[in-house]
GUTIGU-84617 format. One record per residue: residue in one letter; x, z, y of N, C-alpha, C in turn; residue number from 1. Coordinates in steps of 0.05 Angstrom, whole numbers, plus 5000, padded with zeros to 4 digits. Layout:
BEGIN
<bagu A,<X,Z,Y>,<X,Z,Y>,<X,Z,Y>,NUM>
...
REM end
This chain:
BEGIN
<bagu M,<4292,8638,5274>,<4312,8618,5280>,<4318,8602,5255>,1>
<bagu I,<4319,8575,5257>,<4324,8558,5234>,<4353,8558,5227>,2>
<bagu R,<4358,8563,5201>,<4386,8563,5192>,<4395,8535,5186>,3>
<bagu Q,<4421,8530,5192>,<4433,8504,5188>,<4454,8506,5166>,4>
<bagu Y,<4455,8485,5149>,<4472,8485,5126>,<4490,8461,5126>,5>
<bagu A,<4514,8464,5114>,<4532,8441,5110>,<4541,8442,5081>,6>
<bagu V,<4537,8420,5067>,<4548,8418,5040>,<4572,8399,5041>,7>
<bagu I,<4595,8410,5036>,<4620,8395,5038>,<4631,8390,5010>,8>
<bagu G,<4630,8365,5002>,<4638,8358,4975>,<4614,8358,4957>,9>
<bagu L,<4608,8334,4946>,<4584,8331,4929>,<4593,8328,4900>,10>
<bagu G,<4607,8348,4890>,<4613,8349,4862>,<4588,8358,4847>,11>
<bagu S,<4590,8364,4821>,<4566,8371,4806>,<4552,8396,4817>,12>
<bagu F,<4568,8416,4826>,<4557,8440,4837>,<4545,8434,4865>,13>
<bagu G,<4560,8421,4882>,<4551,8415,4909>,<4525,8398,4909>,14>
<bagu L,<4525,8379,4891>,<4501,8362,4889>,<4476,8377,4880>,15>
<bagu R,<4480,8395,4861>,<4457,8411,4851>,<4447,8429,4873>,16>
<bagu V,<4466,8441,4888>,<4457,8459,4910>,<4442,8443,4931>,17>
<bagu L,<4452,8419,4937>,<4438,8402,4957>,<4410,8395,4948>,18>
<bagu Q,<4407,8388,4923>,<4380,8381,4913>,<4361,8404,4915>,19>
<bagu K,<4369,8428,4908>,<4351,8451,4909>,<4347,8460,4938>,20>
<bagu L,<4368,8458,4954>,<4366,8466,4982>,<4347,8448,4997>,21>
<bagu A,<4347,8422,4991>,<4330,8403,5004>,<4301,8408,4999>,22>
<bagu E,<4295,8423,4978>,<4267,8430,4972>,<4257,8451,4992>,23>
<bagu A,<4275,8465,5005>,<4268,8487,5022>,<4272,8482,5052>,24>
<bagu T,<4290,8463,5058>,<4297,8458,5087>,<4307,8429,5090>,25>
<bagu D,<4305,8419,5115>,<4317,8393,5121>,<4340,8396,5140>,26>
<bagu Q,<4348,8420,5145>,<4371,8425,5164>,<4397,8426,5148>,27>
<bagu I,<4404,8403,5137>,<4428,8401,5120>,<4446,8378,5129>,28>
<bagu I,<4472,8384,5131>,<4492,8363,5136>,<4508,8360,5110>,29>
<bagu I,<4513,8335,5102>,<4529,8331,5078>,<4554,8315,5086>,30>
<bagu V,<4576,8322,5072>,<4602,8310,5078>,<4616,8304,5051>,31>
<bagu D,<4625,8279,5047>,<4640,8272,5024>,<4655,8246,5030>,32>
<bagu R,<4678,8242,5017>,<4694,8218,5023>,<4685,8194,5006>,33>
<bagu D,<4667,8199,4986>,<4657,8178,4969>,<4632,8165,4981>,34>
<bagu K,<4635,8141,4990>,<4613,8127,5004>,<4588,8125,4986>,35>
<bagu A,<4592,8118,4961>,<4570,8114,4942>,<4554,8140,4939>,36>
<bagu V,<4569,8162,4936>,<4556,8188,4932>,<4539,8196,4957>,37>
<bagu V,<4551,8192,4981>,<4537,8199,5005>,<4512,8182,5009>,38>
<bagu E,<4515,8156,5004>,<4492,8138,5006>,<4469,8146,4988>,39>
<bagu S,<4476,8155,4964>,<4455,8163,4945>,<4441,8189,4952>,40>
<bagu C,<4454,8205,4969>,<4443,8231,4976>,<4433,8234,5004>,41>
<bagu K,<4437,8214,5021>,<4431,8217,5049>,<4402,8222,5056>,42>
<bagu E,<4384,8215,5038>,<4356,8220,5042>,<4349,8250,5041>,43>
<bagu L,<4367,8265,5029>,<4363,8294,5026>,<4374,8310,5050>,44>
<bagu A,<4387,8297,5068>,<4401,8311,5090>,<4392,8300,5117>,45>
<bagu A,<4395,8318,5137>,<4389,8309,5165>,<4411,8291,5175>,46>
<bagu K,<4436,8297,5167>,<4459,8280,5175>,<4478,8278,5152>,47>
<bagu S,<4491,8255,5149>,<4510,8251,5128>,<4535,8237,5139>,48>
<bagu Y,<4558,8245,5128>,<4583,8234,5138>,<4601,8227,5114>,49>
<bagu I,<4614,8204,5117>,<4633,8195,5097>,<4661,8199,5109>,50>
<bagu T,<4674,8220,5101>,<4700,8226,5111>,<4714,8246,5093>,51>
<bagu D,<4740,8248,5096>,<4755,8268,5080>,<4755,8294,5095>,52>
<bagu A,<4741,8314,5085>,<4738,8339,5099>,<4764,8356,5100>,53>
<bagu I,<4785,8347,5086>,<4810,8362,5087>,<4823,8358,5115>,54>
<bagu N,<4813,8339,5130>,<4823,8334,5157>,<4809,8353,5177>,55>
<bagu P,<4823,8374,5187>,<4810,8394,5205>,<4797,8381,5229>,56>
<bagu E,<4810,8361,5241>,<4799,8348,5265>,<4773,8334,5259>,57>
<bagu A,<4771,8321,5236>,<4747,8306,5229>,<4724,8326,5224>,58>
<bagu L,<4730,8348,5210>,<4710,8368,5204>,<4700,8382,5230>,59>
<bagu T,<4718,8386,5248>,<4711,8398,5274>,<4692,8380,5290>,60>
<bagu R,<4697,8354,5289>,<4680,8335,5303>,<4652,8333,5290>,61>
<bagu I,<4651,8335,5264>,<4626,8332,5249>,<4607,8355,5252>,62>
<bagu L,<4618,8379,5249>,<4600,8403,5247>,<4593,8413,5275>,63>
<bagu P,<4568,8417,5280>,<4560,8428,5306>,<4565,8459,5306>,64>
<bagu E,<4564,8470,5330>,<4567,8499,5332>,<4542,8512,5320>,65>
<bagu G,<4546,8535,5308>,<4524,8551,5299>,<4516,8545,5270>,66>
<bagu I,<4533,8531,5255>,<4527,8527,5226>,<4526,8555,5213>,67>
<bagu D,<4505,8560,5199>,<4501,8587,5186>,<4515,8589,5159>,68>
<bagu V,<4512,8568,5143>,<4522,8569,5116>,<4535,8543,5109>,69>
<bagu S,<4558,8545,5096>,<4572,8521,5086>,<4578,8525,5057>,70>
<bagu I,<4572,8504,5041>,<4578,8504,5012>,<4600,8484,5007>,71>
<bagu V,<4622,8492,4995>,<4645,8475,4991>,<4649,8470,4961>,72>
<bagu D,<4649,8445,4953>,<4654,8437,4925>,<4672,8413,4925>,73>
<bagu V,<4698,8417,4922>,<4717,8395,4921>,<4730,8395,4893>,74>
<bagu G,<4715,8403,4873>,<4725,8403,4846>,<4748,8421,4842>,75>
<bagu G,<4768,8412,4828>,<4792,8429,4823>,<4814,8426,4843>,76>
<bagu N,<4809,8413,4866>,<4829,8409,4886>,<4832,8434,4903>,77>
<bagu L,<4850,8452,4894>,<4853,8478,4908>,<4863,8475,4937>,78>
<bagu E,<4882,8456,4940>,<4893,8452,4967>,<4872,8444,4987>,79>
<bagu A,<4854,8425,4978>,<4832,8417,4996>,<4813,8440,5001>,80>
<bagu A,<4807,8456,4981>,<4789,8478,4984>,<4800,8498,5004>,81>
<bagu I,<4826,8503,5003>,<4839,8522,5021>,<4837,8513,5050>,82>
<bagu V,<4845,8487,5054>,<4845,8476,5081>,<4817,8476,5093>,83>
<bagu I,<4797,8467,5077>,<4770,8465,5087>,<4759,8493,5093>,84>
<bagu T,<4763,8512,5075>,<4753,8539,5079>,<4765,8551,5104>,85>
<bagu N,<4791,8548,5108>,<4804,8559,5132>,<4794,8546,5157>,86>
<bagu T,<4788,8520,5156>,<4777,8506,5180>,<4749,8517,5186>,87>
<bagu L,<4733,8521,5166>,<4706,8532,5170>,<4707,8560,5182>,88>
<bagu K,<4726,8576,5173>,<4728,8602,5184>,<4735,8601,5213>,89>
<bagu K,<4754,8583,5221>,<4762,8580,5249>,<4739,8570,5266>,90>
<bagu L,<4721,8555,5254>,<4697,8544,5268>,<4675,8565,5271>,91>
<bagu G,<4679,8588,5258>,<4659,8610,5261>,<4635,8608,5243>,92>
<bagu V,<4638,8592,5221>,<4615,8591,5202>,<4611,8618,5190>,93>
<bagu R,<4587,8628,5190>,<4581,8655,5182>,<4584,8660,5152>,94>
<bagu Q,<4574,8642,5136>,<4575,8645,5107>,<4588,8621,5094>,95>
<bagu I,<4610,8625,5081>,<4625,8603,5069>,<4626,8608,5038>,96>
<bagu I,<4611,8591,5024>,<4609,8593,4995>,<4626,8571,4983>,97>
<bagu V,<4644,8579,4966>,<4663,8559,4955>,<4664,8560,4925>,98>
<bagu R,<4664,8537,4913>,<4666,8535,4883>,<4695,8539,4876>,99>
<bagu A,<4700,8554,4854>,<4727,8558,4844>,<4726,8557,4814>,100>
<bagu D,<4750,8552,4802>,<4751,8549,4773>,<4762,8574,4759>,101>
<bagu S,<4772,8594,4775>,<4783,8618,4762>,<4782,8641,4783>,102>
<bagu D,<4785,8665,4772>,<4786,8689,4790>,<4810,8687,4809>,103>
<bagu E,<4832,8677,4799>,<4857,8676,4815>,<4853,8657,4839>,104>
<bagu R,<4841,8634,4834>,<4836,8615,4856>,<4815,8627,4875>,105>
<bagu G,<4796,8641,4864>,<4776,8654,4880>,<4788,8674,4899>,106>
<bagu E,<4808,8689,4890>,<4822,8709,4906>,<4836,8695,4930>,107>
<bagu I,<4849,8672,4924>,<4863,8657,4945>,<4843,8648,4966>,108>
<bagu L,<4821,8637,4957>,<4801,8626,4975>,<4788,8648,4992>,109>
<bagu K,<4785,8672,4981>,<4775,8694,4997>,<4795,8702,5019>,110>
<bagu I,<4821,8700,5013>,<4841,8707,5032>,<4840,8689,5057>,111>
<bagu V,<4833,8663,5052>,<4833,8644,5074>,<4806,8642,5088>,112>
<bagu G,<4786,8657,5078>,<4760,8657,5093>,<4735,8655,5077>,113>
<bagu A,<4735,8649,5051>,<4710,8647,5036>,<4696,8674,5035>,114>
<bagu T,<4670,8674,5039>,<4654,8698,5037>,<4642,8702,5010>,115>
<bagu T,<4637,8680,4995>,<4626,8681,4968>,<4640,8661,4951>,116>
<bagu I,<4647,8668,4927>,<4660,8650,4908>,<4640,8646,4885>,117>
<bagu I,<4637,8620,4878>,<4620,8613,4855>,<4637,8601,4833>,118>
<bagu Y,<4633,8610,4808>,<4648,8600,4785>,<4629,8587,4766>,119>
<bagu P,<4621,8562,4771>,<4600,8549,4753>,<4608,8548,4724>,120>
<bagu A,<4633,8539,4719>,<4641,8536,4691>,<4643,8563,4677>,121>
<bagu R,<4655,8583,4691>,<4658,8609,4679>,<4631,8622,4674>,122>
<bagu E,<4613,8619,4694>,<4586,8631,4691>,<4571,8619,4668>,123>
<bagu A,<4574,8592,4665>,<4561,8579,4642>,<4572,8588,4616>,124>
<bagu A,<4599,8591,4615>,<4612,8601,4590>,<4604,8629,4584>,125>
<bagu E,<4602,8646,4605>,<4594,8674,4601>,<4566,8676,4589>,126>
<bagu K,<4549,8657,4596>,<4522,8658,4585>,<4522,8646,4556>,127>
<bagu L,<4539,8626,4551>,<4538,8612,4526>,<4553,8626,4503>,128>
<bagu V,<4577,8635,4509>,<4594,8645,4487>,<4581,8668,4471>,129>
<bagu P,<4570,8688,4484>,<4557,8709,4468>,<4535,8699,4450>,130>
<bagu L,<4521,8678,4458>,<4500,8666,4441>,<4512,8653,4417>,131>
<bagu L,<4536,8642,4420>,<4549,8628,4398>,<4559,8647,4377>,132>
<bagu V,<4567,8671,4385>,<4580,8689,4366>,<4560,8711,4356>,133>
<bagu S,<4536,8711,4366>,<4516,8731,4357>,<4490,8717,4350>,134>
<bagu P,<4481,8719,4325>,<4455,8707,4318>,<4431,8722,4329>,135>
<bagu T,<4435,8746,4339>,<4412,8761,4349>,<4409,8759,4380>,136>
<bagu L,<4428,8746,4393>,<4426,8742,4422>,<4413,8715,4428>,137>
<bagu F,<4391,8715,4443>,<4377,8690,4450>,<4384,8681,4478>,138>
<bagu R,<4387,8699,4496>,<4396,8693,4524>,<4415,8715,4533>,139>
<bagu F,<4433,8707,4551>,<4453,8726,4561>,<4457,8719,4591>,140>
<bagu M,<4449,8737,4609>,<4449,8730,4637>,<4464,8751,4653>,141>
<bagu P,<4490,8747,4659>,<4505,8765,4676>,<4493,8767,4704>,142>
<bagu I,<4487,8791,4714>,<4475,8795,4740>,<4497,8804,4760>,143>
<bagu S,<4515,8821,4750>,<4537,8831,4766>,<4559,8839,4747>,144>
<bagu P,<4583,8847,4757>,<4604,8855,4738>,<4596,8879,4720>,145>
<bagu S,<4576,8894,4728>,<4568,8918,4713>,<4540,8916,4700>,146>
<bagu L,<4527,8893,4703>,<4500,8891,4693>,<4494,8863,4681>,147>
<bagu V,<4482,8863,4658>,<4473,8838,4646>,<4444,8842,4636>,148>
<bagu L,<4429,8820,4636>,<4403,8819,4623>,<4406,8802,4598>,149>
<bagu A,<4394,8810,4577>,<4397,8795,4552>,<4371,8797,4535>,150>
<bagu E,<4366,8775,4521>,<4344,8775,4501>,<4357,8780,4474>,151>
<bagu V,<4348,8801,4461>,<4360,8810,4436>,<4339,8812,4415>,152>
<bagu K,<4342,8799,4393>,<4323,8802,4370>,<4327,8830,4359>,153>
<bagu V,<4305,8844,4353>,<4307,8871,4343>,<4324,8872,4318>,154>
<bagu P,<4346,8887,4319>,<4363,8890,4295>,<4347,8903,4272>,155>
<bagu E,<4353,8894,4248>,<4337,8902,4225>,<4334,8933,4223>,156>
<bagu R,<4355,8947,4230>,<4355,8977,4226>,<4335,8990,4245>,157>
<bagu Y,<4325,8976,4266>,<4306,8988,4284>,<4277,8980,4279>,158>
<bagu V,<4273,8961,4261>,<4246,8952,4255>,<4229,8976,4244>,159>
<bagu G,<4205,8979,4256>,<4188,9001,4248>,<4191,9026,4265>,160>
<bagu L,<4212,9027,4281>,<4216,9050,4298>,<4203,9046,4326>,161>
<bagu T,<4196,9068,4339>,<4187,9067,4367>,<4211,9068,4385>,162>
<bagu L,<4206,9063,4411>,<4228,9065,4431>,<4238,9094,4432>,163>
<bagu I,<4219,9113,4429>,<4227,9141,4430>,<4246,9147,4407>,164>
<bagu E,<4238,9137,4383>,<4255,9143,4359>,<4281,9128,4360>,165>
<bagu A,<4281,9103,4371>,<4306,9088,4373>,<4325,9100,4393>,166>
<bagu N,<4313,9111,4415>,<4329,9124,4436>,<4352,9106,4446>,167>
<bagu F,<4345,9081,4453>,<4365,9062,4461>,<4382,9071,4485>,168>
<bagu R,<4369,9083,4504>,<4383,9091,4529>,<4405,9111,4524>,169>
<bagu Q,<4399,9131,4508>,<4419,9151,4502>,<4439,9142,4481>,170>
<bagu A,<4429,9129,4460>,<4446,9122,4437>,<4462,9097,4442>,171>
<bagu R,<4451,9078,4457>,<4465,9052,4460>,<4471,9045,4489>,172>
<bagu G,<4461,9060,4508>,<4467,9055,4536>,<4452,9031,4548>,173>
<bagu I,<4430,9023,4535>,<4415,9000,4545>,<4386,9009,4551>,174>
<bagu N,<4373,8994,4569>,<4345,8998,4576>,<4329,8974,4566>,175>
<bagu V,<4307,8979,4552>,<4290,8957,4544>,<4268,8954,4565>,176>
<bagu V,<4267,8930,4577>,<4249,8924,4599>,<4222,8915,4589>,177>
<bagu A,<4222,8896,4569>,<4197,8884,4559>,<4204,8871,4532>,178>
<bagu L,<4183,8859,4520>,<4188,8845,4495>,<4171,8820,4493>,179>
<bagu R,<4179,8802,4476>,<4162,8779,4470>,<4165,8774,4440>,180>
<bagu K,<4148,8757,4430>,<4150,8749,4402>,<4170,8726,4400>,181>
<bagu E,<4183,8723,4377>,<4204,8703,4374>,<4194,8675,4378>,182>
<bagu D,<4169,8670,4371>,<4157,8643,4374>,<4141,8641,4400>,183>
<bagu G,<4143,8660,4418>,<4128,8659,4443>,<4146,8660,4468>,184>
<bagu D,<4135,8655,4491>,<4150,8655,4516>,<4141,8677,4535>,185>
<bagu E,<4118,8689,4530>,<4107,8709,4549>,<4116,8737,4542>,186>
<bagu Y,<4127,8750,4562>,<4135,8778,4559>,<4112,8797,4562>,187>
<bagu I,<4113,8819,4548>,<4093,8840,4552>,<4107,8867,4555>,188>
<bagu Y,<4094,8885,4570>,<4104,8912,4571>,<4091,8928,4549>,189>
<bagu F,<4105,8947,4538>,<4093,8961,4515>,<4097,8991,4518>,190>
<bagu E,<4081,9005,4504>,<4082,9034,4504>,<4106,9045,4488>,191>
<bagu P,<4116,9068,4496>,<4139,9079,4481>,<4133,9084,4452>,192>
<bagu K,<4107,9086,4445>,<4099,9092,4418>,<4096,9066,4401>,193>
<bagu Y,<4099,9043,4414>,<4097,9018,4400>,<4120,9016,4379>,194>
<bagu R,<4112,9007,4354>,<4132,9005,4333>,<4143,8976,4332>,195>
<bagu M,<4168,8974,4335>,<4181,8947,4336>,<4178,8932,4310>,196>
<bagu Q,<4174,8906,4312>,<4170,8889,4289>,<4193,8869,4287>,197>
<bagu A,<4196,8857,4263>,<4219,8840,4257>,<4220,8815,4275>,198>
<bagu D,<4197,8806,4285>,<4197,8782,4302>,<4196,8788,4332>,199>
<bagu D,<4203,8813,4339>,<4204,8820,4367>,<4231,8813,4379>,200>
<bagu V,<4230,8804,4404>,<4254,8798,4420>,<4253,8817,4444>,201>
<bagu L,<4273,8833,4448>,<4274,8853,4469>,<4289,8842,4493>,202>
<bagu L,<4278,8846,4517>,<4292,8840,4542>,<4306,8866,4550>,203>
<bagu C,<4333,8865,4548>,<4349,8889,4552>,<4366,8887,4578>,204>
<bagu A,<4372,8910,4590>,<4390,8912,4613>,<4411,8932,4607>,205>
<bagu G,<4436,8926,4614>,<4457,8945,4610>,<4484,8932,4617>,206>
<bagu S,<4505,8946,4612>,<4532,8935,4617>,<4537,8914,4595>,207>
<bagu E,<4556,8896,4600>,<4563,8875,4581>,<4573,8888,4555>,208>
<bagu E,<4589,8909,4558>,<4600,8922,4534>,<4577,8935,4517>,209>
<bagu D,<4558,8948,4530>,<4537,8961,4515>,<4518,8940,4502>,210>
<bagu V,<4512,8919,4517>,<4493,8899,4506>,<4506,8884,4482>,211>
<bagu T,<4531,8875,4486>,<4544,8861,4464>,<4549,8880,4440>,212>
<bagu G,<4555,8905,4447>,<4559,8925,4425>,<4533,8929,4409>,213>
<bagu F,<4511,8928,4423>,<4485,8932,4410>,<4480,8909,4390>,214>
<bagu T,<4490,8885,4396>,<4486,8863,4378>,<4509,8859,4358>,215>
<bagu G,<4529,8876,4360>,<4552,8874,4342>,<4572,8852,4351>,216>
<bagu T,<4570,8845,4377>,<4587,8824,4387>,<4608,8836,4406>,217>
<bagu R,<4632,8825,4406>,<4652,8833,4426>,<4664,8808,4438>,218>
<bagu V,<4662,8804,4464>,<4673,8781,4478>,<4694,8792,4498>,219>
<bagu T,<4719,8785,4494>,<4740,8795,4512>,<4753,8773,4527>,220>
<bagu G,<4765,8779,4550>,<4778,8758,4566>,<4806,8766,4573>,221>
<bagu R,<4822,8747,4583>,<4850,8753,4590>,<4854,8742,4618>,222>
<bagu K,<4866,8758,4635>,<4871,8750,4662>,<4901,8748,4667>,223>
<bagu I,<4909,8730,4685>,<4937,8728,4693>,<4939,8737,4722>,224>
<bagu G,<4962,8747,4730>,<4965,8757,4757>,<4964,8735,4778>,225>
<bagu I,<4957,8743,4802>,<4955,8723,4823>,<4983,8712,4830>,226>
<bagu G,<5004,8728,4825>,<5031,8718,4830>,<5037,8695,4811>,227>
<bagu N,<5030,8698,4786>,<5035,8676,4767>,<5018,8652,4773>,228>
<bagu M,<4994,8657,4784>,<4976,8635,4791>,<4989,8619,4814>,229>
<bagu L,<4999,8632,4834>,<5011,8619,4856>,<5036,8603,4847>,230>
<bagu K,<5051,8615,4829>,<5075,8602,4818>,<5067,8576,4804>,231>
<bagu G,<5044,8577,4789>,<5035,8554,4775>,<5025,8532,4794>,232>
<bagu I,<5015,8540,4817>,<5005,8520,4837>,<5028,8507,4852>,233>
<bagu F,<5046,8524,4862>,<5066,8514,4880>,<5093,8509,4866>,234>
<bagu G,<5095,8517,4841>,<5120,8512,4826>,<5141,8533,4831>,235>
<bagu R,<5161,8532,4814>,<5183,8552,4817>,<5201,8543,4840>,236>
<bagu P,<5213,8562,4853>,<5232,8555,4875>,<5256,8540,4864>,237>
<bagu R,<5265,8521,4879>,<5288,8505,4870>,<5313,8514,4886>,238>
<bagu F,<5335,8517,4873>,<5359,8526,4885>,<5380,8504,4885>,239>
<bagu R,<5392,8499,4908>,<5412,8479,4910>,<5438,8490,4899>,240>
<bagu K,<5451,8474,4883>,<5477,8483,4871>,<5498,8483,4893>,241>
<bagu E,<5515,8503,4891>,<5537,8506,4910>,<5558,8484,4904>,242>
<bagu T,<5570,8474,4926>,<5592,8455,4922>,<5617,8471,4919>,243>
<bagu S,<5638,8458,4911>,<5664,8472,4907>,<5674,8483,4933>,244>
<bagu S,<5670,8469,4955>,<5679,8479,4981>,<5664,8503,4990>,245>
<bagu E,<5637,8504,4984>,<5621,8528,4991>,<5629,8552,4975>,246>
<bagu K,<5637,8548,4949>,<5645,8570,4933>,<5671,8583,4944>,247>
<bagu K,<5689,8566,4955>,<5714,8577,4965>,<5709,8595,4989>,248>
<bagu K,<5688,8588,5005>,<5681,8604,5028>,<5671,8631,5020>,249>
REM end
């Protein structure tokens, strides 16, 4: 059965998804309120609509029954993302993928119906920041909350040792998958008896803590509670001052 897709909101993330998705299928509907954006992308979609998707009635008219996947990218407009996501859930869309700017917004969107949350800015930062603070990290690729893949230049203290002697798994909590030379792109698998050289780059797998610890890097984050997040979105409650007559009562 052919899967049907709807890309709602053609921000930077939505547009990129559309471009890649169009390479695999033509069963795509696009929706955006910007006429120029829709006109520039309509060749990539089976159907295109210029409308504000925050209107539930408009979205209901546009989307046919049986949409399998919907990708929502309305930038930082949380109110629009909430309304659109909730409408898609009511329409029975099976998979609702929504862009969010923070964990707290992602939690809210999951409550109203999102099945998958994408954090483009955060994921880009998670890949970039470790590279900035560690001269031995060449690539940093989070796979899940408990697993990252990383390219790590062999630390000087391990040059000349074999994998058995280095004992990375037991001593550092990481697994070495393959290696390449610093000036090359091709990975090779190597024997445990291979002696590491100064220009070797290791492809490692492990937790973020173990991998960054291996390179001498520590990247920490700070979270705020969802209650504070909601307060920031909707503001503090306002209280009407009592009148003198009300006080007497």
